[in-house]
C-alpha positions as CSV (number, residue, x, y, z in Angstrom):
1,M,-49.9,-13.1,35.1
2,K,-50.4,-16.5,36.8
3,I,-53.9,-16.9,38.4
4,R,-54.4,-19.6,40.9
5,L,-57.2,-22.1,40.5
6,I,-58.9,-21.1,43.8
7,H,-59.1,-17.5,42.5
8,K,-60.6,-18.8,39.2
9,V,-63.2,-20.9,41.0
10,F,-64.0,-18.0,43.4
11,A,-64.4,-15.6,40.5
12,S,-66.7,-18.0,38.7
13,F,-69.0,-18.4,41.7
14,L,-68.9,-14.7,42.5
15,G,-69.6,-13.7,38.9
16,T,-72.5,-16.1,38.7
17,S,-73.9,-14.8,42.0
18,L,-73.5,-11.2,40.8
19,F,-75.4,-11.9,37.6
20,I,-78.2,-13.6,39.4
21,V,-78.5,-11.0,42.2
22,T,-78.3,-8.1,39.8
23,S,-81.0,-9.7,37.5
24,M,-83.3,-10.4,40.5
25,V,-82.9,-6.9,42.0
26,A,-83.5,-5.2,38.6
27,V,-86.5,-7.4,37.8
28,S,-88.0,-7.0,41.3
29,A,-87.5,-3.3,41.3
30,F,-89.1,-3.0,37.8
31,Y,-92.1,-5.1,38.7
32,S,-92.5,-3.4,42.1
33,S,-92.6,0.0,40.4
34,Q,-95.1,-1.3,37.8
35,N,-97.3,-2.9,40.4
36,F,-97.2,0.1,42.7
37,A,-98.1,2.4,39.8
38,D,-101.1,0.0,39.1
39,Y,-102.0,0.2,42.7
40,V,-102.0,4.0,42.7
41,N,-104.2,4.0,39.5
42,R,-106.6,1.7,41.3
43,V,-106.7,4.0,44.3
44,E,-107.4,6.9,42.1
45,M,-110.2,5.0,40.3
46,E,-111.7,4.4,43.8
47,R,-111.7,8.2,44.3
48,L,-113.8,8.6,41.2
49,N,-116.8,7.4,43.0
50,S,-117.7,10.8,44.4
51,L,-117.1,12.4,41.0
52,V,-119.3,9.8,39.4
53,S,-122.0,10.6,41.9
54,K,-121.8,14.3,41.2
55,L,-121.9,13.7,37.4
56,K,-124.9,11.5,37.9
57,D,-126.7,14.3,39.7
58,E,-125.7,16.7,36.8
59,Y,-127.0,14.3,34.3
60,L,-130.4,13.9,36.1
61,A,-130.6,17.7,36.7
62,H,-130.0,18.6,33.1
63,E,-131.3,15.4,31.4
64,G,-128.1,14.8,29.5
65,W,-124.6,16.0,28.9
66,E,-125.1,18.9,26.6
67,H,-124.6,21.5,29.3
68,L,-121.1,20.1,30.0
69,R,-120.3,19.8,26.3
70,K,-121.2,23.4,25.8
71,D,-119.6,24.7,29.1
72,P,-116.1,23.2,29.6
73,R,-115.5,25.5,32.6
74,L,-118.3,23.7,34.5
75,W,-116.5,20.4,33.8
76,Q,-113.2,21.9,35.0
77,S,-114.9,23.2,38.2
78,L,-116.3,19.8,39.0
79,V,-113.0,18.1,38.5
80,R,-111.2,20.8,40.4
81,S,-113.5,20.5,43.4
82,E,-113.0,16.7,43.3
83,A,-109.2,17.1,43.1
84,E,-109.1,19.3,46.2
85,L,-110.4,16.5,48.3
86,P,-107.7,14.7,50.3
87,A,-106.9,11.2,49.2
88,P,-108.0,8.4,51.6
89,G,-105.2,7.5,54.0
90,R,-102.9,10.3,52.9
91,P,-104.4,13.7,53.5
92,F,-102.4,16.8,52.6
93,P,-101.7,19.1,55.5
94,A,-103.1,22.6,55.1
95,P,-100.4,25.3,54.4
96,P,-99.6,27.4,57.4
97,P,-101.1,30.9,57.5
98,D,-97.7,32.6,57.4
99,G,-96.7,30.9,54.1
100,G,-93.9,28.9,55.7
101,P,-92.9,25.3,54.9
102,L,-95.4,22.6,55.4
103,P,-95.2,20.9,58.8
104,G,-93.4,17.6,58.9
105,R,-91.8,18.1,55.6
106,P,-88.1,19.4,55.2
107,N,-87.2,22.5,53.4
108,M,-85.8,21.6,50.0
109,G,-84.3,25.0,49.3
110,T,-87.2,26.6,47.6
111,P,-87.4,30.4,47.5
112,L,-88.0,32.1,50.8
113,G,-88.0,28.8,52.6
114,R,-91.4,27.8,51.1
115,E,-92.1,24.4,49.7
116,P,-94.3,24.1,46.7
117,P,-97.7,22.6,47.4
118,P,-98.1,19.0,46.6
119,P,-99.6,18.1,43.2
120,P,-103.4,17.5,43.3
121,P,-104.8,14.0,42.9
122,F,-105.3,12.8,39.3
123,G,-102.4,15.1,38.2
124,G,-104.9,17.9,37.4
125,P,-107.9,18.0,35.0
126,P,-106.1,16.9,31.8
127,R,-106.1,13.2,33.0
128,L,-109.9,13.1,33.4
129,T,-112.3,12.7,30.4
130,L,-116.1,12.4,30.3
131,F,-117.8,10.2,27.7
132,D,-121.5,9.6,27.0
133,G,-123.1,6.2,27.1
134,R,-121.7,5.5,23.6
135,Q,-118.3,6.5,24.7
136,R,-118.3,9.7,22.7
137,L,-116.3,12.6,24.0
138,V,-118.3,15.1,26.2
139,A,-115.7,17.0,28.1
140,G,-112.0,16.8,29.0
141,H,-109.0,15.9,27.0
142,P,-109.1,13.0,24.5
143,H,-106.7,10.1,25.3
144,P,-106.0,6.8,23.5
145,A,-108.4,4.2,24.7
146,T,-105.5,1.9,25.7
147,D,-104.3,4.6,28.2
148,L,-107.7,5.0,29.9
149,S,-109.3,3.4,32.9
150,L,-113.1,3.7,32.6
151,Q,-115.8,3.8,35.3
152,A,-119.4,3.7,34.3
153,I,-122.1,6.3,35.3
154,K,-125.4,4.5,35.8
155,V,-128.9,5.8,36.1
156,E,-131.5,3.1,37.0
157,E,-129.0,0.4,35.9
158,E,-128.5,2.0,32.5
159,I,-125.1,3.3,31.6
160,V,-125.4,6.9,30.6
161,G,-121.8,7.9,30.6
162,W,-118.2,7.0,31.4
163,V,-115.5,8.7,33.3
164,G,-112.0,8.0,32.0
165,L,-108.8,8.4,33.9
166,A,-105.6,8.4,32.0
167,R,-102.9,6.3,33.5
168,A,-100.1,8.5,35.0
169,P,-96.8,8.0,33.1
170,H,-95.0,8.4,36.4
171,L,-95.7,8.9,40.1
172,S,-96.5,12.5,41.1
173,H,-97.7,12.4,44.7
174,P,-94.8,13.0,47.1
175,L,-95.8,10.1,49.4
176,D,-96.0,7.8,46.4
177,V,-92.6,8.9,45.1
178,E,-91.1,8.6,48.6
179,F,-92.5,5.1,49.0
180,A,-91.2,4.0,45.6
181,E,-87.8,5.4,46.4
182,Q,-87.8,3.5,49.8
183,Q,-88.7,0.3,48.0
184,T,-85.9,0.8,45.5
185,R,-83.3,1.5,48.2
186,A,-84.5,-1.6,50.1
187,F,-84.1,-3.7,46.9
188,Y,-80.5,-2.3,46.5
189,L,-79.6,-3.0,50.1
190,I,-81.0,-6.5,49.9
191,G,-79.0,-7.0,46.7
192,V,-75.8,-5.8,48.3
193,A,-76.3,-8.0,51.4
194,T,-77.1,-11.0,49.2
195,L,-74.0,-10.4,47.1
196,A,-71.9,-10.2,50.3
197,C,-73.3,-13.5,51.5
198,A,-72.8,-15.0,48.0
199,A,-69.1,-13.9,48.2
200,L,-68.6,-15.6,51.6
201,V,-70.3,-18.8,50.3
202,S,-68.2,-18.7,47.1
203,L,-65.0,-18.4,49.2
204,F,-66.1,-21.3,51.4
205,L,-67.1,-23.5,48.4
206,S,-63.9,-22.7,46.5
207,R,-61.8,-23.7,49.5
208,H,-63.8,-26.8,50.1
209,L,-63.8,-28.0,46.5
210,L,-60.0,-27.3,46.1
211,R,-59.0,-29.0,49.3
212,P,-58.8,-32.5,47.8
213,I,-56.9,-31.1,44.8
214,R,-54.3,-29.6,47.2
215,R,-54.0,-33.0,48.9
216,L,-53.5,-34.7,45.6
217,T,-50.8,-32.2,44.7
218,A,-49.0,-32.8,48.0
219,G,-49.4,-36.6,47.5
220,T,-48.0,-36.4,44.0
221,L,-44.9,-34.5,45.2
222,A,-44.4,-37.1,47.9
223,L,-44.5,-39.9,45.2
224,S,-41.9,-37.9,43.3
225,R,-39.7,-38.1,46.4
226,R,-40.1,-41.9,46.4
227,Q,-42.4,-41.9,49.4
228,F,-44.6,-44.7,48.0
229,D,-46.4,-45.3,51.3
230,T,-48.3,-42.0,50.8
231,R,-52.1,-42.4,50.9
232,L,-54.9,-39.9,50.5
233,P,-58.1,-39.8,52.6
234,I,-61.3,-40.5,50.6
235,P,-63.9,-38.0,52.0
236,S,-66.7,-38.7,49.5
237,K,-67.8,-41.0,46.7
238,D,-68.0,-38.3,44.0
239,E,-65.4,-37.7,41.2
240,L,-62.9,-36.2,43.7
241,G,-63.3,-39.4,45.8
242,Q,-62.8,-41.5,42.8
243,L,-59.6,-39.5,41.9
244,A,-58.3,-40.1,45.5
245,T,-59.0,-43.8,45.2
246,A,-57.2,-44.0,41.8
247,F,-54.2,-42.1,43.4
248,N,-54.1,-44.6,46.3
249,T,-54.2,-47.5,43.9
250,M,-51.4,-46.1,41.9
251,A,-49.3,-45.4,45.1
252,Q,-49.9,-49.0,46.2
253,A,-48.8,-50.4,42.8
254,L,-45.7,-48.2,42.9
255,E,-44.9,-49.4,46.4
256,Q,-45.2,-53.0,45.2
257,Y,-43.0,-52.3,42.2
258,E,-40.4,-50.8,44.5
259,Q,-40.5,-53.9,46.7
260,M,-40.2,-56.1,43.6
261,R,-37.3,-54.0,42.3
262,R,-35.4,-54.3,45.6
263,Q,-36.1,-58.1,45.7
264,W,-35.0,-58.3,42.1
265,L,-31.7,-56.5,42.8
266,S,-31.1,-58.8,45.8
267,D,-31.8,-61.9,43.6
268,I,-29.5,-60.7,40.9
269,A,-26.7,-60.1,43.4
270,H,-27.3,-63.6,44.8
271,E,-27.3,-65.2,41.4
272,L,-24.1,-63.4,40.4
273,R,-22.4,-64.1,43.7
274,T,-22.9,-67.9,43.4
275,P,-21.0,-68.6,40.1
276,L,-18.3,-66.0,41.1
277,A,-17.8,-67.8,44.4
278,I,-17.6,-71.2,42.7
279,L,-15.1,-69.8,40.2
280,R,-13.0,-68.3,43.0
281,A,-13.1,-71.5,45.0
282,E,-12.0,-73.6,41.9
283,V,-9.2,-71.2,41.0
284,E,-7.9,-71.0,44.6
285,A,-8.1,-74.8,44.9
286,M,-6.0,-75.1,41.8
287,Q,-3.5,-72.5,43.1
288,D,-3.2,-74.2,46.4
289,G,-2.7,-77.6,44.7
290,V,-5.9,-79.0,46.2
291,R,-7.2,-79.8,42.8
292,Q,-5.3,-80.6,39.7
293,V,-5.7,-78.7,36.5
294,T,-7.5,-81.3,34.5
295,E,-9.9,-81.4,31.6
296,E,-12.8,-81.9,34.1
297,T,-11.8,-78.9,36.3
298,L,-11.4,-76.7,33.2
299,A,-14.8,-77.8,32.0
300,S,-16.3,-76.8,35.4
301,L,-14.7,-73.4,35.2
302,H,-15.9,-73.0,31.6
303,A,-19.5,-74.0,32.8
304,E,-19.4,-71.3,35.4
305,V,-18.3,-68.7,32.9
306,V,-21.1,-69.8,30.6
307,H,-23.5,-69.5,33.6
308,L,-22.3,-65.9,34.2
309,S,-22.8,-65.1,30.5
310,N,-26.3,-66.6,30.7
311,L,-27.2,-64.5,33.7
312,I,-26.0,-61.3,31.9
313,D,-28.0,-62.4,28.9
314,D,-31.0,-62.9,31.1
315,L,-30.6,-59.4,32.4
316,R,-30.5,-58.1,28.9
317,Q,-33.6,-60.0,28.1
318,L,-35.4,-58.6,31.1
319,S,-34.5,-55.2,30.0
320,S,-35.9,-56.0,26.5
321,A,-39.1,-57.3,28.2
322,D,-39.6,-54.0,30.1
323,S,-39.3,-52.1,26.8
324,A,-41.7,-54.6,25.0
325,M,-38.8,-55.9,22.7
326,L,-38.4,-59.4,24.1
327,T,-38.5,-62.3,21.5
328,I,-38.9,-65.8,22.8
329,K,-37.0,-68.6,21.0
330,R,-38.2,-72.0,22.0
331,E,-35.9,-75.1,21.7
332,P,-35.9,-78.5,23.4
333,I,-33.9,-78.8,26.6
334,N,-33.3,-81.6,29.1
335,P,-33.8,-80.5,32.7
336,V,-31.8,-83.5,33.9
337,A,-28.8,-82.3,32.0
338,V,-29.3,-78.8,33.6
339,L,-29.5,-80.4,37.0
340,Q,-26.3,-82.5,36.5
341,A,-24.5,-79.4,35.4
342,T,-25.6,-77.6,38.5
343,L,-24.5,-80.5,40.7
344,R,-21.1,-80.5,39.1
345,S,-20.7,-76.7,39.8
346,F,-21.2,-77.4,43.5
347,Q,-18.9,-80.5,43.5
348,T,-15.9,-78.6,45.1
349,R,-18.0,-77.1,47.9
350,F,-19.5,-80.6,48.6
351,E,-16.0,-82.0,48.9
352,E,-14.9,-79.2,51.2
353,R,-17.7,-80.0,53.6
354,G,-17.2,-83.8,53.4
355,L,-20.5,-84.4,51.5
356,R,-20.8,-87.2,49.0
357,L,-23.5,-87.0,46.4
358,E,-24.9,-90.0,44.6
359,E,-27.0,-89.4,41.5
360,A,-29.1,-91.8,39.4
361,L,-30.3,-89.6,36.7
362,K,-31.1,-90.6,33.1
363,L,-30.8,-88.0,30.4
364,H,-33.3,-89.6,28.0
365,E,-36.2,-89.7,30.4
366,V,-37.4,-86.0,30.3
367,V,-37.3,-83.6,27.4
368,M,-39.3,-80.3,27.4
369,A,-39.5,-77.0,25.4
370,G,-38.0,-73.9,26.9
371,D,-36.1,-70.8,26.3
């Protein structure tokens, strides 16, 4: 299947744009999700302030953490009471008394039209851990240190404990999930819109870049039809402009060569016509009895025949010169003798017009090398 150049250029631009836009959208969505998860973790760490205050009171009331280490249910009740508090800026609405769906939230097809309650902050007690001042486990579930965000519990500027919050592997709060999904949809819409704009720009650029090539193609076809006066506009000074300049130079040279060829054919016709006219005049004069057949007239006829032969030989040599096969053979010639022979060839025409030619040429005066 033959694919046009404009389609190749358009596909190249569009493919590059598709790769760039897809990469940007994917990277932006990934980092947005990561940054939003970090933001949610920081918000949750801010919510630990009230829990830290309660644990500080527990520490002062019992002078240590042994009561929490021995009574895990007390720790769970503290964490549960903290988890039931609404998050700042996003409180959970209380469930309606009749057990129906939460106001302002759509029914997602749960049994009996009821929607499950939203997950509590911190994802429940398993994400919270209490450590003593030396970061030894007191209560809660152990987590790797790299997965924990710690907040110190201070009593009189002394760190007596740490509250650790395990980083959530994924978003659990409905508002957080909805916000993340909105951001993802926004990134996809931006990517699609950017790709559409890139397609339009790619189409415009492909047409703009290939316009000089189409002009060059049309100009080349015109030269093939021997329209040597064809010229291309030079819109710029880049490589395409240089190509148009080279084309115009070539067209101008071809036009000059065509003019030279026509002049050369005209000159050849003239050069061949002159000796033939002389031969015809000499022969007709002899036929009419104007001139006698003498040795001089035969020599004149012979000279014209030799002249014709030389012209034909010159044409052959010109053909050899065009094919780079011309060989030059130098020998001494006397231009005076050439001039005398030329004058003798026009003697009959001089007499017909009543012209008398006097010559005072000496053959030994000038000798030169020629071919």
